[in-house]
C-alpha positions in Angstrom: -14.5 39.4 -26.5 -15.8 35.8 -26.4 -13.0 34.6 -28.9 -9.7 34.8 -26.8 -6.8 33.7 -29.1 -3.6 31.7 -27.5 -1.7 35.4 -27.9 -4.2 36.9 -25.7 -3.5 34.5 -22.7 -0.8 35.4 -20.3 2.2 33.3 -21.2 2.3 31.6 -17.5 -1.1 30.1 -18.2 -0.1 29.0 -21.8 2.3 26.5 -20.3 -0.4 25.3 -17.5 -2.7 24.8 -20.5 -0.3 22.8 -22.1 0.4 20.7 -18.9 -3.2 20.1 -18.6 -3.3 18.7 -21.8 -0.2 16.4 -21.6 -1.6 15.0 -18.4 -4.8 14.3 -19.8 -3.0 12.4 -22.7 -0.8 10.6 -19.9 -4.0 9.5 -18.5 -5.8 8.3 -21.5 -2.7 6.5 -22.4 -2.5 4.8 -18.9 -6.1 3.7 -19.1 -5.5 2.3 -22.7 -2.3 0.5 -21.6 -4.4 -1.0 -18.4 -6.9 -2.4 -21.0 -4.3 -3.8 -23.0 -2.9 -5.5 -20.0 -5.9 -7.0 -19.0 -6.8 -8.2 -22.5 -3.3 -9.8 -22.9 -3.6 -11.5 -19.2 -7.2 -13.0 -20.5 -5.7 -14.2 -23.8 -2.6 -15.9 -21.7 -5.2 -17.7 -19.2 -7.3 -18.9 -22.4 -4.1 -20.3 -24.0 -3.2 -22.2 -20.9 -6.5 -23.6 -20.7 -6.4 -24.7 -24.2 -3.0 -26.3 -23.7 -4.2 -28.1 -20.5 -7.3 -29.5 -23.0 -4.8 -30.4 -25.3 -2.6 -32.5 -23.1 -5.7 -34.2 -21.6 -6.7 -35.1 -25.2 -3.1 -36.3 -25.9 -3.3 -38.4 -22.6 -6.7 -40.0 -23.8 -5.4 -40.7 -27.3 -2.5 -42.9 -25.7 -4.6 -44.4 -23.1 -7.1 -45.8 -25.4 -4.8 -48.2 -27.4 -3.2 -49.6 -24.2 -6.5 -50.2 -22.5 -7.4 -52.2 -25.6 -4.2 -54.0 -25.8 -4.8 -54.8 -21.8 -8.3 -56.0 -22.7 -7.3 -58.3 -25.6 -4.6 -59.7 -23.6 -7.0 -60.6 -20.9 -9.3 -62.1 -23.1 -6.7 -64.1 -24.8 -5.3 -65.2 -21.4 -8.9 -66.2 -20.2 -9.1 -68.2 -23.5 -6.1 -69.9 -23.3 -7.0 -70.9 -19.6 -10.5 -72.1 -20.8 -8.7 -74.1 -23.4 -6.2 -75.7 -21.2 -8.9 -76.7 -18.8 -11.0 -78.2 -21.4 -8.2 -80.1 -22.9 -7.2 -81.6 -19.1 -10.9 -82.4 -18.7 -11.3 -79.8 -16.0 -13.9 -78.2 -18.1 -16.9 -79.7 -20.0 
């Protein structure tokens, strides 16, 4: 009595059982899709963060030589002013 076979189940119930299995599969697939979408969004956010950090480092890489050049020019300019002042007798 306890081992009912598919052939023992009325035909209209078999269709309902198949539909329930199909709905359960759809729900599992939907949950998996949502999970994958969340992971994808996290990955995209991390990629944007890394790109922003890369741009920041690129700015720093270009800023350092220019800063050095400006400091060097300022030092050379002050040296020239002191040399002229010394030669003109304004500086002893």
